[in-house]
DSSP file (Angstrom, degrees, kcal/mol; ACC not computed):
  #  RESIDUE AA STRUCTURE BP1 BP2  ACC     N-H-->O    O-->H-N    N-H-->O    O-->H-N    TCO  KAPPA ALPHA  PHI   PSI    X-CA   Y-CA   Z-CA
    1    1 A M              0   0    0      0, 0.0    37,-0.0     0, 0.0    27,-0.0   0.000 360.0 360.0 360.0 143.3  156.8  142.7  179.7
    2    2 A D     >  -     0   0    0      1,-0.1     4,-2.4     2,-0.0     5,-0.2  -0.340 360.0-129.4 -55.7 135.4  155.7  141.9  176.2
    3    3 A E  H  > S+     0   0    0      1,-0.2     4,-2.1     2,-0.2     5,-0.1   0.874 107.2  50.6 -61.5 -39.3  158.4  143.2  173.8
    4    4 A E  H  > S+     0   0    0      2,-0.2     4,-2.0     1,-0.2    -1,-0.2   0.920 110.6  49.3 -64.8 -43.2  155.8  145.1  171.6
    5    5 A L  H  > S+     0   0    0      1,-0.2     4,-2.1     2,-0.2    -2,-0.2   0.919 110.7  50.5 -61.3 -43.6  154.3  146.8  174.7
    6    6 A A  H  X S+     0   0    0     -4,-2.4     4,-2.1     1,-0.2    -1,-0.2   0.901 109.2  51.3 -61.9 -41.0  157.8  147.8  175.9
    7    7 A T  H  < S+     0   0    0     -4,-2.1    -1,-0.2     1,-0.2    -2,-0.2   0.879 112.0  46.7 -63.7 -38.6  158.6  149.3  172.5
    8    8 A L  H  < S+     0   0    0     -4,-2.0     4,-0.5     1,-0.2    -1,-0.2   0.848 116.5  44.0 -72.2 -34.6  155.4  151.3  172.5
    9    9 A L  H  X S+     0   0    0     -4,-2.1     4,-2.6    -5,-0.2     3,-0.4   0.768  92.7  81.3 -83.1 -26.8  155.9  152.6  176.1
   10   10 A D  H  X S+     0   0    0     -4,-2.1     4,-2.2     1,-0.2    -1,-0.2   0.883  93.1  46.1 -51.1 -49.2  159.6  153.4  175.9
   11   11 A P  H  > S+     0   0    0      0, 0.0     4,-2.0     0, 0.0   111,-0.3   0.884 113.7  49.9 -64.6 -34.6  159.2  156.9  174.2
   12   12 A V  H  > S+     0   0    0     -4,-0.5     4,-2.1    -3,-0.4    -2,-0.2   0.934 112.3  46.1 -67.2 -46.1  156.4  157.8  176.6
   13   13 A L  H  X S+     0   0    0     -4,-2.6     4,-2.5     1,-0.2    -1,-0.2   0.851 109.3  56.4 -66.2 -34.1  158.4  156.9  179.7
   14   14 A R  H  X S+     0   0    0     -4,-2.2     4,-2.4    -5,-0.3    -1,-0.2   0.925 107.3  48.7 -61.7 -44.7  161.4  158.7  178.3
   15   15 A D  H  X S+     0   0    0     -4,-2.0     4,-2.1     2,-0.2     5,-0.4   0.910 111.5  49.5 -63.0 -42.3  159.4  161.9  178.0
   16   16 A L  H  X S+     0   0    0     -4,-2.1     4,-2.2     1,-0.2    -2,-0.2   0.945 113.7  45.4 -60.5 -47.7  158.1  161.6  181.5
   17   17 A K  H  < S+     0   0    0     -4,-2.5    -1,-0.2     1,-0.2    -2,-0.2   0.869 116.8  45.9 -64.4 -36.2  161.6  161.0  182.9
   18   18 A A  H  < S+     0   0    0     -4,-2.4    -1,-0.2    -5,-0.2    -2,-0.2   0.802 130.6  12.2 -78.4 -29.6  163.1  163.8  180.9
   19   19 A T  H  < S+     0   0    0     -4,-2.1     2,-0.4    -5,-0.2    -3,-0.2   0.552  92.8  99.5-132.7  -9.0  160.5  166.5  181.6
   20   20 A C     <  -     0   0    0     -4,-2.2     4,-0.1    -5,-0.4    66,-0.1  -0.725  56.9-147.7 -90.1 131.9  158.0  165.8  184.3
   21   21 A A  S    S+     0   0    0     -2,-0.4     2,-0.6     2,-0.1    -1,-0.1   0.688  81.0  77.7 -69.6 -19.2  158.8  167.4  187.7
   22   22 A V  S    S-     0   0    0     -6,-0.1     2,-0.3    51,-0.1    -2,-0.1  -0.823  81.3-134.9 -96.0 125.0  157.3  164.4  189.6
   23   23 A R        -     0   0    0     -2,-0.6     2,-0.3     1,-0.0    -2,-0.1  -0.578  25.7-156.2 -77.2 138.9  159.5  161.4  189.8
   24   24 A M        -     0   0    0     -2,-0.3     2,-0.4    18,-0.1    18,-0.2  -0.791  16.0-140.7-116.6 156.7  157.7  158.1  189.0
   25   25 A K  E     -A   41   0A   0     16,-2.4    16,-2.7    -2,-0.3     2,-0.5  -0.960  21.5-152.2-109.5 136.3  158.1  154.5  189.8
   26   26 A V  E     +A   40   0A   0     -2,-0.4     2,-0.4    14,-0.2    14,-0.2  -0.936  17.9 173.8-114.3 128.3  157.3  152.2  186.9
   27   27 A R  E     -A   39   0A   0     12,-2.3    12,-3.5    -2,-0.5     2,-0.4  -0.998  27.6-133.9-135.8 136.1  156.1  148.6  187.6
   28   28 A E  E     +A   38   0A   0     -2,-0.4     2,-0.3    10,-0.2    10,-0.2  -0.726  36.2 171.6 -82.7 134.4  154.8  146.0  185.3
   29   29 A E  E     -A   37   0A   0      8,-2.9     8,-2.2    -2,-0.4     2,-0.4  -0.881  27.9-126.7-138.0 170.3  151.6  144.3  186.6
   30   30 A W  E     -A   36   0A   0     -2,-0.3     2,-0.4     6,-0.2     6,-0.2  -0.972  17.2-171.9-122.2 135.3  149.0  141.9  185.5
   31   31 A D  E  >  -A   35   0A   0      4,-2.0     4,-3.3    -2,-0.4     3,-0.1  -0.995  23.5-139.8-125.7 131.9  145.2  142.5  185.6
   32   32 A D  T  4 S+     0   0    0     -2,-0.4    -1,-0.1     1,-0.2     4,-0.1   0.813 102.9  47.9 -60.2 -30.0  142.8  139.7  184.8
   33   33 A A  T  4 S+     0   0    0      2,-0.1    -1,-0.2     1,-0.1    -3,-0.0   0.861 129.9  15.8 -80.2 -36.5  140.6  142.1  182.8
   34   34 A V  T  4 S-     0   0    0      1,-0.3     2,-0.3    -3,-0.1    -2,-0.2   0.592  90.7-144.1-115.7 -14.3  143.2  143.8  180.7
   35   35 A G  E  <  +A   31   0A   0     -4,-3.3    -4,-2.0    16,-0.1    -1,-0.3  -0.679  67.4  24.9  87.2-139.5  146.3  141.6  180.9
   36   36 A D  E    S+A   30   0A   0     -2,-0.3     2,-0.3    -6,-0.2    -6,-0.2  -0.348  71.5 163.4 -61.6 136.3  149.7  143.3  180.9
   37   37 A L  E     -A   29   0A   0     -8,-2.2    -8,-2.9    14,-0.1     2,-0.5  -0.984  33.1-131.6-148.9 159.2  149.8  146.8  182.1
   38   38 A V  E     -AB  28  50A   0     12,-1.9    12,-3.3    -2,-0.3     2,-0.4  -0.954  21.0-150.5-113.0 128.0  152.3  149.3  183.3
   39   39 A M  E     -AB  27  49A   0    -12,-3.5   -12,-2.3    -2,-0.5     2,-0.5  -0.829   2.1-156.4-100.5 134.7  151.7  151.1  186.5
   40   40 A L  E     -AB  26  48A   0      8,-2.8     8,-1.9    -2,-0.4     2,-0.4  -0.949  13.9-167.9-106.5 126.4  153.0  154.6  187.2
   41   41 A Y  E     -AB  25  47A   0    -16,-2.7   -16,-2.4    -2,-0.5     6,-0.2  -0.944   7.5-147.5-118.1 137.0  153.3  155.5  190.8
   42   42 A G    >   -     0   0    0      4,-2.8     3,-2.0    -2,-0.4   -18,-0.1  -0.385  38.6 -92.6 -90.6 174.5  154.0  158.9  192.3
   43   43 A P  T 3  S+     0   0    0      0, 0.0   -19,-0.1     0, 0.0    -1,-0.1   0.766 125.4  58.0 -59.5 -26.5  155.9  159.7  195.5
   44   44 A D  T 3  S-     0   0    0      2,-0.1     3,-0.1    32,-0.1    -3,-0.0   0.458 118.8-109.4 -85.0   0.7  152.7  159.7  197.4
   45   45 A G  S <  S+     0   0    0     -3,-2.0     2,-0.1     1,-0.3    -1,-0.0   0.299  75.6 132.4  91.7 -10.0  152.0  156.1  196.4
   46   46 A S        -     0   0    0     -5,-0.1    -4,-2.8    30,-0.0    -1,-0.3  -0.445  34.3-178.7 -74.0 152.0  149.1  156.9  194.1
   47   47 A G  E     -B   41   0A   0     -6,-0.2     2,-0.3    -2,-0.1    -6,-0.2  -0.928  23.8-155.6-147.6 169.4  149.2  155.3  190.7
   48   48 A A  E     -B   40   0A   0     -8,-1.9    -8,-2.8    -2,-0.3     2,-0.4  -0.992  22.2-124.9-147.6 145.7  147.6  154.8  187.4
   49   49 A G  E     -B   39   0A   0     -2,-0.3     2,-0.6   -10,-0.2   -10,-0.2  -0.734   8.0-148.6 -95.9 140.3  147.8  152.0  184.8
   50   50 A L  E     +B   38   0A   0    -12,-3.3   -12,-1.9    -2,-0.4    15,-0.1  -0.937  29.3 175.9-102.8 117.7  148.8  152.4  181.2
   51   51 A V        -     0   0    0     -2,-0.6     2,-0.3   -14,-0.2   -14,-0.1  -0.927  39.2-102.1-126.0 146.5  146.9  149.8  179.2
   52   52 A P        +     0   0    0      0, 0.0     3,-0.1     0, 0.0     9,-0.0  -0.524  50.8 158.7 -64.2 124.1  146.6  149.1  175.5
   53   53 A R        -     0   0    0      1,-0.4     2,-0.3    -2,-0.3     8,-0.1   0.772  51.3 -31.2-114.9 -54.5  143.3  150.6  174.4
   54   54 A F        +     0   0    0      6,-0.1    -1,-0.4     7,-0.1    10,-0.2  -0.956  61.8 122.3-159.2 174.0  143.1  151.2  170.7
   55   55 A G        -     0   0    0     -2,-0.3     6,-0.0    -3,-0.1     3,-0.0  -0.014  39.5-140.7 128.2 129.6  145.0  152.1  167.6
   56   56 A S  S    S+     0   0    0     -2,-0.1     2,-0.3     5,-0.0    -1,-0.1   0.666  87.3  36.5 -90.0 -16.2  145.6  150.5  164.3
   57   57 A C  S  > S-     0   0    0      1,-0.1     4,-1.9     0, 0.0     3,-0.2  -0.878  88.8-105.6-131.8 166.4  149.2  151.4  164.0
   58   58 A A  H  > S+     0   0    0     -2,-0.3     4,-2.6     1,-0.2     5,-0.2   0.881 117.5  55.4 -58.6 -40.9  152.2  151.8  166.3
   59   59 A A  H  > S+     0   0    0      1,-0.2     4,-2.4     2,-0.2    -1,-0.2   0.899 107.9  48.8 -62.0 -40.4  152.1  155.6  166.2
   60   60 A E  H  > S+     0   0    0     -3,-0.2     4,-2.0     2,-0.2    -1,-0.2   0.884 112.0  48.9 -66.4 -37.6  148.4  155.7  167.3
   61   61 A R  H  X S+     0   0    0     -4,-1.9     4,-2.4     2,-0.2    -2,-0.2   0.895 110.8  50.0 -70.0 -38.9  149.2  153.3  170.2
   62   62 A V  H  X S+     0   0    0     -4,-2.6     4,-2.5     2,-0.2    -2,-0.2   0.934 111.2  49.5 -62.0 -45.1  152.2  155.3  171.3
   63   63 A A  H  X S+     0   0    0     -4,-2.4     4,-2.2     1,-0.2    -2,-0.2   0.877 109.8  51.8 -62.1 -37.4  150.0  158.5  171.2
   64   64 A D  H  X S+     0   0    0     -4,-2.0     4,-2.1     2,-0.2    -1,-0.2   0.922 110.1  47.8 -66.2 -43.3  147.3  156.7  173.2
   65   65 A F  H  X S+     0   0    0     -4,-2.4     4,-2.7     1,-0.2    -2,-0.2   0.902 110.8  52.5 -62.4 -39.5  149.9  155.7  175.9
   66   66 A A  H  X S+     0   0    0     -4,-2.5     4,-2.3     1,-0.2    -2,-0.2   0.898 107.7  51.6 -62.5 -40.1  151.2  159.2  176.0
   67   67 A D  H  X S+     0   0    0     -4,-2.2     4,-1.7     2,-0.2    -1,-0.2   0.909 111.5  46.8 -62.6 -42.8  147.6  160.5  176.5
   68   68 A Q  H  X S+     0   0    0     -4,-2.1     4,-1.8     2,-0.2    -2,-0.2   0.911 112.0  50.2 -65.4 -42.3  147.2  158.1  179.4
   69   69 A A  H  X S+     0   0    0     -4,-2.7     4,-2.9     1,-0.2    -2,-0.2   0.868 106.0  57.1 -63.8 -36.1  150.6  159.1  180.9
   70   70 A Q  H  X S+     0   0    0     -4,-2.3     4,-2.5     2,-0.2    -1,-0.2   0.907 103.8  52.6 -61.8 -41.8  149.6  162.7  180.6
   71   71 A D  H  X S+     0   0    0     -4,-1.7     4,-1.9     1,-0.2    -1,-0.2   0.929 111.6  46.4 -58.7 -45.1  146.5  162.1  182.8
   72   72 A W  H  X S+     0   0    0     -4,-1.8     4,-2.9     1,-0.2    -2,-0.2   0.940 111.9  51.2 -61.9 -46.9  148.8  160.5  185.4
   73   73 A A  H  X S+     0   0    0     -4,-2.9     4,-2.9     1,-0.2     5,-0.2   0.899 108.5  50.4 -60.3 -43.3  151.3  163.3  185.2
   74   74 A V  H  X S+     0   0    0     -4,-2.5     4,-2.2     2,-0.2    -1,-0.2   0.923 113.7  45.5 -62.1 -44.3  148.7  166.0  185.7
   75   75 A E  H  X S+     0   0    0     -4,-1.9     4,-2.4    -5,-0.2    -2,-0.2   0.912 114.2  48.6 -64.9 -42.4  147.3  164.3  188.7
   76   76 A A  H  X S+     0   0    0     -4,-2.9     4,-1.5     2,-0.2    -2,-0.2   0.894 111.5  49.4 -66.4 -39.9  150.7  163.6  190.2
   77   77 A L  H  <>S+     0   0    0     -4,-2.9     5,-2.8    -5,-0.2    -1,-0.2   0.915 111.2  49.7 -63.7 -42.8  151.8  167.2  189.7
   78   78 A C  H ><5S+     0   0    0     -4,-2.2     3,-1.7    -5,-0.2    -2,-0.2   0.922 109.5  51.0 -61.5 -44.6  148.6  168.5  191.3
   79   79 A A  H 3<5S+     0   0    0     -4,-2.4    -1,-0.2     1,-0.3    -2,-0.2   0.813 109.2  51.6 -63.6 -29.4  149.1  166.2  194.3
   80   80 A A  T 3<5S-     0   0    0     -4,-1.5    -1,-0.3    -5,-0.2    -2,-0.2   0.334 117.4-115.9 -88.0   7.3  152.7  167.5  194.6
   81   81 A L  T < 5S+     0   0    0     -3,-1.7    -3,-0.2     1,-0.2    -2,-0.1   0.861  73.9 129.4  59.5  39.0  151.3  171.1  194.6
   82   82 A R  S   <S-     0   0    0     -5,-2.8    -1,-0.2    -6,-0.1    -2,-0.1  -0.779  75.0 -72.4-114.0 162.2  153.0  171.9  191.3
   83   83 A P        -     0   0    0      0, 0.0     2,-1.7     0, 0.0    -5,-0.1  -0.365  46.0-135.4 -55.8 127.1  151.5  173.4  188.2
   84   84 A A        +     0   0    0     -7,-0.1     2,-0.4    -2,-0.1   -10,-0.1  -0.382  65.4 114.8 -89.4  59.7  149.4  170.7  186.7
   85   85 A V        -     0   0    0     -2,-1.7     3,-0.4    11,-0.1     9,-0.1  -0.955  46.0-165.0-131.2 111.8  150.5  171.1  183.1
   86   86 A W  S    S+     0   0    0     -2,-0.4   -12,-0.2     1,-0.4     2,-0.1  -0.976  73.5  13.9-149.6 136.7  152.5  168.3  181.4
   87   87 A P  S    S-     0   0    0      0, 0.0    11,-2.9     0, 0.0    -1,-0.4   0.684  92.8-137.3 -74.2 145.1  154.0  168.5  178.9
   88   88 A E  B     -C   97   0B   0     -3,-0.4    -2,-0.0     9,-0.2     3,-0.0  -0.405  17.0-116.9 -69.9 138.5  154.0  172.3  178.8
   89   89 A C        -     0   0    0      7,-1.9     3,-0.4     3,-0.4     6,-0.2  -0.640  17.4-155.7 -74.2 118.8  153.4  173.9  175.5
   90   90 A P  S    S+     0   0    0      0, 0.0    -1,-0.2     0, 0.0    51,-0.1   0.741  93.7  56.4 -69.8 -19.8  156.5  175.8  174.5
   91   91 A E  S    S+     0   0    0      1,-0.2    -2,-0.0    25,-0.1    -3,-0.0   0.794 121.5  25.9 -78.0 -29.1  154.5  178.1  172.3
   92   92 A H  S >> S-     0   0    0     -3,-0.4     3,-1.1     4,-0.2     4,-0.9  -0.589  85.8-163.0-134.1  70.2  152.1  179.1  175.2
   93   93 A P  T 34 S+     0   0    0      0, 0.0    -5,-0.0     0, 0.0     0, 0.0  -0.151  72.4  13.2 -57.1 149.1  154.1  178.7  178.5
   94   94 A D  T 34 S+     0   0    0      1,-0.1    -6,-0.0     2,-0.1     0, 0.0   0.739 115.3  78.9  58.6  26.7  152.1  178.6  181.7
   95   95 A S  T <4 S-     0   0    0     -3,-1.1    -1,-0.1     1,-0.4    -7,-0.0   0.692  94.3 -13.8-128.1 -49.7  148.8  178.0  179.8
   96   96 A H     <  -     0   0    0     -4,-0.9    -7,-1.9    -7,-0.2    -1,-0.4  -0.991  60.0-105.1-155.6 159.8  148.1  174.5  178.6
   97   97 A P  B     -C   88   0B   0      0, 0.0    -9,-0.2     0, 0.0     2,-0.1  -0.393  40.0-101.1 -81.9 164.4  149.7  171.2  177.9
   98   98 A L        -     0   0    0    -11,-2.9     2,-0.4    13,-0.1    13,-0.2  -0.389  36.5-124.7 -72.6 162.0  150.7  169.7  174.6
   99   99 A A  E     -D  110   0C   0     11,-3.2    11,-2.4    -2,-0.1     2,-0.3  -0.924  14.1-127.9-113.9 138.0  148.4  167.1  173.1
  100  100 A A  E     +D  109   0C   0     -2,-0.4     2,-0.3     9,-0.2     9,-0.2  -0.636  49.4 128.0 -81.5 139.9  149.4  163.7  171.9
  101  101 A G  E     -D  108   0C   0      7,-2.3     7,-2.8    -2,-0.3     2,-0.4  -0.932  53.9 -90.7-167.9-169.8  148.5  162.7  168.4
  102  102 A V  E     +D  107   0C   0     -2,-0.3     2,-0.4     5,-0.2     5,-0.2  -0.988  30.8 178.0-126.5 128.6  149.7  161.4  165.1
  103  103 A V  E >  S-D  106   0C   0      3,-2.5     3,-1.5    -2,-0.4    30,-0.1  -0.992  75.7 -12.6-129.7 122.4  150.9  163.5  162.2
  104  104 A G  T 3  S-     0   0    0     -2,-0.4    28,-0.1     1,-0.3    -1,-0.1   0.828 129.2 -53.7  59.3  32.9  152.2  162.0  159.0
  105  105 A G  T 3  S+     0   0    0      1,-0.2     2,-0.4   -48,-0.0    -1,-0.3   0.606 116.1 112.9  78.9  11.5  152.3  158.5  160.7
  106  106 A V  E <  S-D  103   0C   0     -3,-1.5    -3,-2.5   -47,-0.1     2,-0.5  -0.957  70.1-122.9-120.8 134.3  154.5  159.8  163.6
  107  107 A A  E     +D  102   0C   0     -2,-0.4    14,-2.4    -5,-0.2     2,-0.3  -0.637  47.7 168.3 -74.5 123.8  153.4  160.0  167.2
  108  108 A V  E     -DE 101 120C   0     -7,-2.8    -7,-2.3    -2,-0.5     2,-0.5  -0.902  41.1-126.4-137.3 161.0  153.9  163.6  168.3
  109  109 A W  E     +DE 100 119C   0     10,-3.2     9,-2.9    -2,-0.3    10,-1.5  -0.938  41.5 172.1-100.8 130.5  153.2  166.2  170.9
  110  110 A S  E     -DE  99 117C   0    -11,-2.4   -11,-3.2    -2,-0.5     7,-0.2  -0.951  40.3 -93.8-139.4 161.0  151.6  169.3  169.4
  111  111 A C     >  -     0   0    0      5,-2.6     4,-2.1    -2,-0.3   -13,-0.1  -0.584  27.2-148.5 -71.2 126.1  149.9  172.5  170.5
  112  112 A P  T  4 S+     0   0    0      0, 0.0    -1,-0.2     0, 0.0   -14,-0.1   0.719  95.2  48.6 -70.1 -17.9  146.2  172.0  170.8
  113  113 A G  T  4 S+     0   0    0      3,-0.1    -2,-0.0     1,-0.1    -3,-0.0   0.937 127.6  17.5 -83.8 -53.2  145.6  175.6  169.8
  114  114 A S  T  4 S-     0   0    0      2,-0.1     3,-0.1    23,-0.0    -1,-0.1   0.695  91.2-131.4 -94.2 -21.1  147.8  176.1  166.8
  115  115 A G     <  +     0   0    0     -4,-2.1    20,-1.1     1,-0.3    21,-0.7   0.431  53.4 150.6  82.3  -1.5  148.4  172.4  165.9
  116  116 A R        -     0   0    0     20,-0.2    -5,-2.6    19,-0.2     2,-0.3  -0.420  49.8-117.6 -68.7 137.6  152.1  173.0  165.6
  117  117 A V  E     -Ef 110 139C   0     21,-0.8    23,-2.9    -7,-0.2    -7,-0.3  -0.596  29.4-179.2 -75.9 129.7  154.3  170.0  166.3
  118  118 A A  E     -     0   0C   0     -9,-2.9     2,-0.3     1,-0.4    -8,-0.2   0.801  62.8 -28.7 -95.5 -38.6  156.6  170.5  169.3
  119  119 A A  E     -E  109   0C   0    -10,-1.5   -10,-3.2     9,-0.1    -1,-0.4  -0.974  63.4 -92.5-169.5 156.6  158.3  167.1  169.4
  120  120 A R  E >   -E  108   0C   0     -2,-0.3     3,-2.2   -12,-0.2     2,-0.4  -0.519  59.4 -94.6 -67.0 148.7  158.0  163.5  168.5
  121  121 A I  T 3  S+     0   0    0    -14,-2.4  -109,-0.2     1,-0.3   -14,-0.1  -0.582 119.7  34.0 -65.9 126.3  156.8  161.5  171.5
  122  122 A G  T 3  S+     0   0    0     -2,-0.4    -1,-0.3  -111,-0.3  -110,-0.1   0.277 106.4  74.6 106.6  -6.6  160.0  160.3  173.1
  123  123 A E    X   +     0   0    0     -3,-2.2     3,-2.0     3,-0.1    -2,-0.1   0.135  55.2 141.4-125.2  20.3  162.0  163.4  172.2
  124  124 A L  T 3  S+     0   0    0      1,-0.3    -5,-0.1    -5,-0.1  -106,-0.0  -0.396  76.1  22.5 -61.3 138.9  160.7  166.0  174.6
  125  125 A G  T 3  S+     0   0    0      1,-0.3    -1,-0.3    -2,-0.1    -6,-0.0   0.463 117.7  78.5  82.7   0.3  163.6  168.2  175.8
  126  126 A G  S <  S-     0   0    0     -3,-2.0    -1,-0.3     1,-0.1    -3,-0.1  -0.732  92.9 -66.0-130.1 179.7  165.6  167.3  172.7
  127  127 A P        -     0   0    0      0, 0.0     2,-0.4     0, 0.0    -1,-0.1  -0.354  47.9-116.6 -69.7 148.3  165.7  168.3  169.0
  128  128 A V        -     0   0    0     -9,-0.1     2,-0.4    12,-0.1    -9,-0.1  -0.717  38.1-173.3 -82.6 130.5  162.8  167.5  166.8
  129  129 A T        -     0   0    0     -2,-0.4     3,-0.1     1,-0.1    -9,-0.1  -0.989  53.2  -4.3-130.7 137.1  163.9  165.1  164.0
  130  130 A G  S    S+     0   0    0     -2,-0.4     2,-0.9     1,-0.2    -1,-0.1   0.581  82.2 124.0  69.8  14.3  162.1  163.8  160.9
  131  131 A V        +     0   0    0      1,-0.2    -1,-0.2   -14,-0.0   -14,-0.1  -0.839  26.3 164.8-107.1  95.6  158.7  165.3  161.5
  132  132 A G        +     0   0    0     -2,-0.9     2,-0.2   -28,-0.1    -1,-0.2   0.898  54.5  48.3 -80.6 -41.7  158.2  167.3  158.3
  133  133 A G        +     0   0    0    -30,-0.1     2,-0.3     4,-0.1   -30,-0.1  -0.557  58.0 171.6-100.3 163.1  154.4  168.0  158.3
  134  134 A D        -     0   0    0     -2,-0.2   -18,-0.2     1,-0.1     5,-0.1  -0.966  41.6-110.0-156.8 172.5  152.2  169.3  161.0
  135  135 A V  S    S+     0   0    0    -20,-1.1   -19,-0.2    -2,-0.3   -20,-0.1   0.844 110.1  33.6 -75.8 -33.4  148.6  170.5  161.3
  136  136 A G  S    S-     0   0    0    -21,-0.7   -20,-0.2     2,-0.2    -1,-0.2   0.404 115.7 -88.4-114.8   4.2  149.3  174.2  161.8
  137  137 A G  S    S+     0   0    0    -22,-0.2     2,-0.2     1,-0.1   -21,-0.1   0.900  86.7  26.1 101.5  42.9  152.4  175.1  159.8
  138  138 A G  S    S-     0   0    0    -23,-0.1   -21,-0.8     2,-0.0     2,-0.5  -0.651  72.0 -95.8 151.3 157.4  155.7  174.7  161.6
  139  139 A V  B     -f  117   0C   0     -2,-0.2     2,-0.3   -23,-0.2   -21,-0.2  -0.855  39.0-126.1 -98.5 130.4  157.6  172.9  164.2
  140  140 A I        -     0   0    0    -23,-2.9     2,-0.4    -2,-0.5   -12,-0.1  -0.590  27.1-168.3 -73.7 130.2  157.9  174.7  167.5
  141  141 A T              0   0    0     -2,-0.3   -22,-0.1     1,-0.1   -23,-0.0  -0.961 360.0 360.0-118.9 142.0  161.5  175.1  168.7
  142  142 A S              0   0    0     -2,-0.4    -1,-0.1   -24,-0.1    -2,-0.0   0.424 360.0 360.0-110.6 360.0  162.4  176.1  172.1
């Protein structure tokens, strides 16, 4: 895998491994139309590709990969008959997932309702570090 692609995907895959109830298999593949891509496969064999789409900076590209991974996770959770919310918003449990985005040049997960940052992408389930600003006025701690 391209070193830049691996660096961008590492935090996203870390969050999936740390907090998603569905275990995934990760495989690097090649597609003639898009080039390098990473496939996420669920226990039932269904999969989805994470492909570089857009973003002018590394944080935007990480957030885009996180958004794609979130789509896979929701589908995989649904197929496993589990609540289809990933990653769960700690501010509003059992209601909606966090949204991937960029705040202050950092790729983060935040509440789509309040805008509060829950974690840097790559740090779900761990302490939030170095994210001073947010859209809604505070960092969510669980």
